[in-house]
C-alpha positions in Angstrom: -22.6 24.3 189.5 -23.9 21.3 191.4 -22.0 18.1 190.9 -23.7 15.0 189.7 -23.6 12.2 192.2 -21.7 9.1 190.8 -23.4 5.9 191.8 -24.3 2.4 190.6 -25.3 -0.9 192.2 -21.7 -1.8 193.1 -21.1 1.5 194.9 -24.4 1.5 196.6 -23.7 -2.0 198.0 -20.4 -0.8 199.5 -21.1 2.5 201.2 -21.1 4.8 198.2 -18.2 6.4 196.3 -14.9 7.4 197.9 -13.4 9.5 195.1 -15.2 10.3 191.9 -12.1 12.3 190.8 -9.8 9.3 191.1 -12.3 7.1 189.1 -12.0 9.4 186.0 -8.4 8.2 185.3 -9.2 4.5 184.8 -12.3 5.4 182.8 -10.0 7.5 180.5 -7.7 4.5 180.1 -10.5 2.0 179.2 -11.7 4.5 176.6 -8.4 5.6 175.1 -5.8 2.8 175.6 -5.2 2.0 171.9 -4.8 -1.7 172.4 -6.2 -4.0 169.7 -7.1 -7.0 171.8 -7.0 -6.1 175.5 -8.1 -8.1 178.6 -8.9 -6.7 182.0 -7.7 -8.8 185.0 -8.5 -8.1 188.7 -5.8 -9.2 191.2 -6.1 -9.1 194.9 -2.7 -9.0 196.8 -2.6 -9.9 200.5 -0.2 -11.1 203.1 1.8 -8.0 204.0 1.3 -4.8 206.1 4.1 -3.0 204.3 3.1 -0.5 201.5 6.5 -0.7 199.8 6.2 -4.5 199.5 3.0 -4.2 197.5 4.4 -1.4 195.4 7.4 -3.5 194.4 5.1 -6.4 193.7 2.7 -4.8 191.3 5.5 -3.0 189.5 7.4 -6.2 189.1 4.3 -8.0 187.8 3.9 -5.3 185.1 7.6 -5.5 184.3 7.3 -9.3 183.9 4.4 -8.9 181.5 6.4 -6.4 179.4 9.4 -8.7 179.5 7.4 -11.6 178.0 6.1 -9.4 175.2 2.8 -8.0 176.5 2.1 -4.2 176.8 0.3 -3.5 180.0 -1.2 -0.6 182.0 -2.4 -0.9 185.6 -4.3 0.9 188.3 -5.5 0.0 191.8 -5.9 1.0 195.4 -4.8 0.2 198.9 -7.4 -0.9 201.4 -7.6 -1.9 205.0 -10.1 -4.4 206.3 -9.4 -5.6 209.8 -12.8 -7.2 210.3 -12.3 -9.7 207.6 -8.8 -10.4 208.7 -7.2 -9.1 205.5 -5.6 -6.1 207.0 -3.8 -4.0 204.4 -4.3 -5.4 200.9 -4.3 -4.2 197.3 -6.8 -4.4 194.5 -4.9 -4.3 191.2 -6.4 -4.1 187.7 -4.2 -5.0 184.8 -5.1 -4.0 181.2 -3.0 -6.3 179.0 -2.6 -6.3 175.3 -2.9 -9.8 173.9 -2.8 -9.2 170.1 0.5 -11.1 169.7 0.3 -13.6 172.5 -1.6 -14.4 175.7 0.4 -13.9 178.9 0.0 -17.4 180.4 3.6 -17.3 181.7 2.8 -14.5 184.2 -0.9 -15.1 184.9 -0.8 -18.8 185.7 -1.6 -19.1 189.4 -0.9 -22.8 189.8 1.8 -24.1 192.2 5.3 -23.9 190.8 4.5 -21.3 188.2 6.0 -17.9 187.9 3.3 -16.0 189.9 3.3 -18.5 192.8 7.1 -18.4 193.1 7.1 -14.6 192.9 4.5 -14.1 195.7 6.2 -16.7 197.9 9.5 -15.0 197.5 8.0 -11.6 198.3 6.3 -12.9 201.5 2.8 -12.5 200.0 -0.1 -14.9 200.0 -1.3 -16.6 196.8 -2.7 -14.0 194.4 -6.5 -14.1 194.1 -7.9 -13.4 190.7 -11.5 -12.1 190.9 -13.4 -13.2 187.8 -16.0 -11.0 186.2 -19.6 -11.6 187.4 -21.5 -10.7 184.3 -22.3 -13.7 182.1 -21.3 -11.7 178.9 -17.7 -12.3 179.8 -18.0 -16.1 180.0 -16.6 -18.6 177.5 -18.6 -19.9 174.6 -19.4 -23.1 176.6 -20.8 -21.0 179.4 -17.9 -21.6 181.8 -16.5 -18.7 183.9 -13.6 -16.7 182.5 -11.0 -15.1 184.8 -10.7 -12.0 182.7 -13.0 -9.5 180.9 -12.6 -8.0 177.5 -13.2 -4.2 177.6 -14.5 -3.9 174.1 -17.5 -1.9 172.8 -19.3 -5.0 171.3 -22.2 -6.4 173.3 -21.9 -3.7 176.0 -18.7 -5.3 177.5 -16.9 -1.9 177.8 -19.8 -0.4 179.7 -19.8 -3.4 182.0 -16.0 -3.1 182.6 -16.4 0.6 183.4 -19.0 -0.3 186.1 -16.8 -3.2 187.3 -13.8 -1.0 188.0 -15.9 1.3 190.2 -15.4 -1.3 192.9 -12.0 0.3 193.5 -13.6 3.6 194.5 -16.1 2.3 197.1 -16.2 3.9 200.5 -15.9 0.6 202.4 -12.4 -0.5 203.6 -10.9 2.9 203.0 -10.8 3.9 206.7 -7.3 4.7 208.0 -5.9 5.1 204.5 -4.2 8.4 203.6 -6.3 9.8 200.7 -3.4 10.8 198.4 -1.8 7.5 198.9 -4.9 5.3 198.4 -4.8 5.1 194.6 -2.0 4.4 192.1 -1.6 3.8 188.4 1.1 3.2 185.7 1.0 6.8 184.5 -0.9 5.6 181.5 -1.8 9.0 180.1 1.9 9.6 179.4 2.3 6.0 178.1 -0.7 6.4 175.7 0.9 9.6 174.2 4.2 7.8 173.8 2.6 4.9 172.0 0.8 7.3 169.7 4.0 9.1 168.9 5.8 5.8 168.2 3.0 4.7 165.9 3.2 8.0 164.0 6.9 7.5 163.5 6.5 4.0 162.2 3.8 5.2 159.7 6.0 8.0 158.5 8.9 5.6 157.9 6.6 3.3 155.9 5.3 6.2 153.8 8.7 7.2 152.5 8.9 6.9 148.6 11.2 4.2 147.2 14.5 5.6 145.9 14.8 6.2 142.2 17.7 4.4 140.5 20.4 6.8 139.7 21.6 7.2 136.1 25.4 7.6 136.0 27.0 9.3 133.0 30.7 8.5 132.4 32.7 10.2 129.6 34.5 7.9 127.2 37.4 8.8 124.8 35.8 7.8 121.5 36.0 9.6 118.1 33.0 11.6 119.1 32.6 12.7 122.7 29.7 10.5 123.8 28.5 9.7 127.4 28.0 6.2 128.6 24.9 5.6 130.6 24.8 2.8 133.2 21.3 1.5 133.2 20.1 -0.6 136.2 18.5 -3.9 135.3 15.0 -2.6 136.4 15.4 0.4 134.0 16.7 -1.6 131.0 13.9 -1.7 128.3 15.6 -4.3 126.2 18.4 -6.3 127.9 19.2 -8.4 124.9 19.7 -5.4 122.5 23.0 -5.7 120.6 25.3 -2.8 120.1 25.0 -3.2 116.3 21.3 -2.4 116.6 22.3 1.1 117.9 24.1 1.9 114.7 27.7 1.7 115.9 30.5 0.7 113.7 32.5 -2.5 114.3 35.5 -0.5 115.6 33.2 1.4 118.1 31.7 -1.9 119.2 35.1 -3.2 119.9 35.8 -0.2 122.2 32.5 -0.9 124.0 33.3 -4.5 124.6 36.7 -3.5 126.1 35.2 -1.0 128.5 34.4 -2.1 132.1 33.3 0.0 135.1 35.6 -2.1 137.3 38.8 -2.2 135.2 39.7 -1.6 131.5 41.1 -5.2 131.5 37.8 -6.7 132.5 35.1 -7.6 130.0 31.6 -6.1 129.9 30.2 -9.1 131.8 31.5 -7.6 135.1 29.0 -4.8 134.8 26.3 -7.3 135.9 28.0 -7.8 139.2 27.4 -4.1 139.9 23.6 -4.5 139.3 24.0 -3.0 135.8 22.4 -4.9 133.0 23.9 -3.2 130.0 26.0 -0.2 129.0 24.5 2.0 126.3 26.4 4.6 124.3 24.1 7.5 123.5 24.8 8.6 120.0 24.2 12.3 119.4 22.2 13.6 116.5 25.2 15.4 115.1 28.9 14.4 115.4 30.8 16.5 117.8 34.3 17.7 116.9 37.2 16.2 118.7 
């Protein structure tokens, strides 16, 4: 079966595609992430010729985003461009959930902010954020925004899928080991974990409310009659008097002396246990002693 050639204007302008297989993974992420309000940010990391320095850097940036309360997935590639003076550098795409809060603490590139201090400490140059080119991602006033929203509305997702193809261009891949060129946050596994956690939360919420238990306590009265402790929510008539139940004055005296806590306490203490009243259930026929 003949393979379909993957191409678009971005790839054609940069020497064609380097790896169509690698491009399928970020496409899967953008279509299946499960975030409610995601943004897509494109970082360019420069200033080092050490692969491990970059690896520690992008992992630490993702960890910082999670620390400050934003879920994140990332993917990117290593490139080498001696002609432009960049040497080894990294293109890093961050897909960040912003439903609860926007990650200004980490994404602020101004002097003295977290990202500037972080890159300086790591021996990297200032992080460059590449803004989206398509006007659909601009603010309402028409000014340029530094991130894109990969949502289906207005064709933005389709534009983001085309935009990330820049990672997989042929240009600047010379001298890079193929299996070490691309990286990601293992988002396929993370997506499955988030779905599992969401299912567990839904199951916990769906559990039925517990039914108040009815406790029967035997009492030594002339007739063997159980006492039912009725929770306040189950009491149909909290102000009902014992005389209305047909008990004699002597039996009412016994009722007033009874307490679930101590025989010396009055019936009022039953309220402290969440019990509104104590009812003596009178049988249809008197039971022998």
